[in-house]
C-alpha positions as CSV (number, residue, x, y, z in Angstrom):
1,M,86.6,114.4,95.3
2,S,88.3,111.6,93.6
3,P,88.2,108.3,95.3
4,L,90.0,108.2,98.0
5,L,92.2,104.9,100.2
6,R,91.1,104.9,103.6
7,S,91.4,101.8,106.6
8,A,88.5,100.0,106.8
9,L,86.1,100.0,109.3
10,P,84.1,97.9,111.2
11,D,80.8,98.5,108.9
12,D,82.9,98.5,105.8
13,Y,82.8,94.2,106.1
14,E,79.4,94.0,106.0
15,V,79.7,95.9,102.7
16,I,82.4,93.9,101.5
17,A,81.0,90.4,102.2
18,T,78.2,91.3,100.0
19,W,80.1,90.9,97.4
20,I,81.1,87.2,98.0
21,N,77.9,85.5,97.2
22,N,79.6,82.0,96.6
23,I,82.9,79.4,97.5
24,Q,84.4,79.9,94.2
25,A,84.3,83.7,94.6
26,C,85.4,83.4,98.3
27,T,88.8,81.3,97.4
28,R,89.9,82.9,94.0
29,W,89.3,86.4,96.0
30,A,90.7,85.3,99.8
31,G,92.2,82.0,99.5
32,P,91.4,78.2,100.6
33,Q,92.1,79.3,104.0
34,L,88.8,81.6,104.3
35,P,85.6,79.6,104.8
36,F,82.4,80.2,102.9
37,P,80.0,80.8,104.0
38,F,81.0,83.5,106.5
39,A,80.0,86.2,109.1
40,S,80.5,89.2,108.2
41,A,80.9,90.2,111.7
42,D,83.9,87.8,111.6
43,L,85.5,88.8,108.3
44,P,88.2,91.3,110.0
45,A,89.2,87.9,112.2
46,L,89.5,85.7,109.3
47,L,91.3,88.1,107.1
48,A,93.6,89.1,109.6
49,K,97.5,88.8,108.9
50,P,100.5,90.0,111.2
51,Q,100.9,93.5,110.6
52,A,98.6,93.6,107.5
53,Q,96.3,96.4,106.8
54,D,92.7,96.2,105.6
55,L,92.2,99.0,103.3
56,V,88.8,100.8,101.6
57,L,88.1,102.3,98.5
58,I,85.7,105.1,98.7
59,D,84.1,106.6,95.9
60,V,82.5,110.6,96.1
61,N,79.3,109.2,97.4
62,K,81.2,108.0,100.2
63,D,80.4,104.1,99.4
64,V,82.8,101.6,99.8
65,V,84.1,99.9,96.3
66,G,87.0,98.3,96.3
67,F,89.2,96.8,99.4
68,A,92.9,95.4,99.8
69,Q,95.2,94.4,101.9
70,F,99.4,94.4,102.5
71,W,101.8,93.1,104.9
72,Q,105.8,92.7,104.7
73,R,106.0,89.1,102.8
74,D,109.5,89.1,103.9
75,E,112.5,91.5,104.4
76,R,112.6,92.7,100.4
77,R,108.7,92.6,99.6
78,T,105.5,93.9,100.2
79,H,102.5,91.7,99.3
80,L,99.1,92.9,98.0
81,G,96.2,91.0,98.4
82,R,92.9,90.2,98.6
83,I,92.4,93.5,95.9
84,I,88.8,93.4,95.2
85,V,86.1,95.9,93.4
86,S,82.4,95.9,94.4
87,P,80.7,93.8,91.5
88,A,78.9,97.0,90.7
89,A,81.1,99.5,90.3
90,R,83.5,96.7,87.9
91,G,84.3,98.7,84.8
92,L,84.1,102.1,85.7
93,G,88.3,102.6,86.5
94,Y,88.0,101.8,90.4
95,G,90.4,99.1,90.2
96,R,93.3,100.9,88.9
97,V,92.7,103.5,91.2
98,L,92.6,101.0,94.0
99,C,95.6,99.5,93.2
100,E,97.5,103.1,92.5
101,Q,96.5,104.5,95.6
102,L,97.3,100.9,97.4
103,M,101.2,100.8,95.7
104,R,102.0,104.0,97.3
105,R,100.7,103.5,100.4
106,A,102.3,100.1,100.5
107,I,105.5,101.9,99.6
108,A,105.4,105.1,101.5
109,E,104.5,102.8,105.2
110,T,107.0,99.8,104.2
111,G,110.2,101.1,102.5
112,S,110.0,97.9,100.4
113,P,111.9,97.6,97.0
114,V,109.7,95.1,95.6
115,L,105.6,94.4,95.5
116,S,104.1,91.1,95.7
117,L,100.9,89.9,94.3
118,R,99.2,86.8,93.1
119,V,96.7,86.5,90.6
120,Y,94.4,84.0,88.4
121,R,95.9,83.7,85.3
122,D,92.2,83.6,83.9
123,N,91.5,87.0,85.4
124,E,92.4,88.9,81.7
125,G,91.0,92.1,83.1
126,A,93.5,91.8,86.5
127,L,96.5,90.7,84.7
128,H,96.3,93.2,82.0
129,L,95.8,96.0,84.9
130,Y,98.7,95.2,86.8
131,C,100.9,94.4,83.9
132,Q,99.8,98.2,83.0
133,L,100.6,99.3,86.3
134,G,104.5,97.8,85.7
135,F,104.3,94.2,87.8
136,V,106.0,91.3,85.9
137,A,105.3,87.7,86.2
138,V,107.6,85.4,88.3
139,E,107.2,82.2,86.8
140,N,109.2,80.2,89.4
141,D,106.5,81.0,91.6
142,S,103.6,80.7,90.1
143,N,102.0,77.5,89.6
144,E,98.9,76.4,86.6
145,E,96.6,78.4,88.0
146,V,97.8,81.5,89.8
147,L,100.6,84.0,88.4
148,A,102.9,85.0,90.9
149,M,103.9,88.9,89.9
150,E,106.1,91.8,91.4
151,Y,106.9,95.5,90.9
152,Q,110.5,97.0,91.6
153,V,110.0,99.9,93.2
């Protein structure tokens, strides 16, 4: 069985919470509005966005190795956000699998012609992956620290 993307379950948030061990990691992953520290039981409510889907990537051992969300940003765009791979699973290709499955699911479920995301400019691994997946920079929606990117379906 290859890695599978599925809806997040309550117990999954306990695992995800262990990946975020300081305020910088928390802010880079979920933005400044997510308080740190947080209780794993509160994570679903803290991450909630209208009509967002919380998804996890499960490996062949049925362990949670990734998390991501998508939500409708506007009538044309679906935003991919809060994408993270377990620190123990980084460098093993799960980021690519997570993003590919996330993109397919977001497109299939929303029909949006554009996918958007944001990435810290110094996150070279993620930037490289997103470019390989076909995302392009949108400088007029970016700042010095964070790059906005879009993928045209």
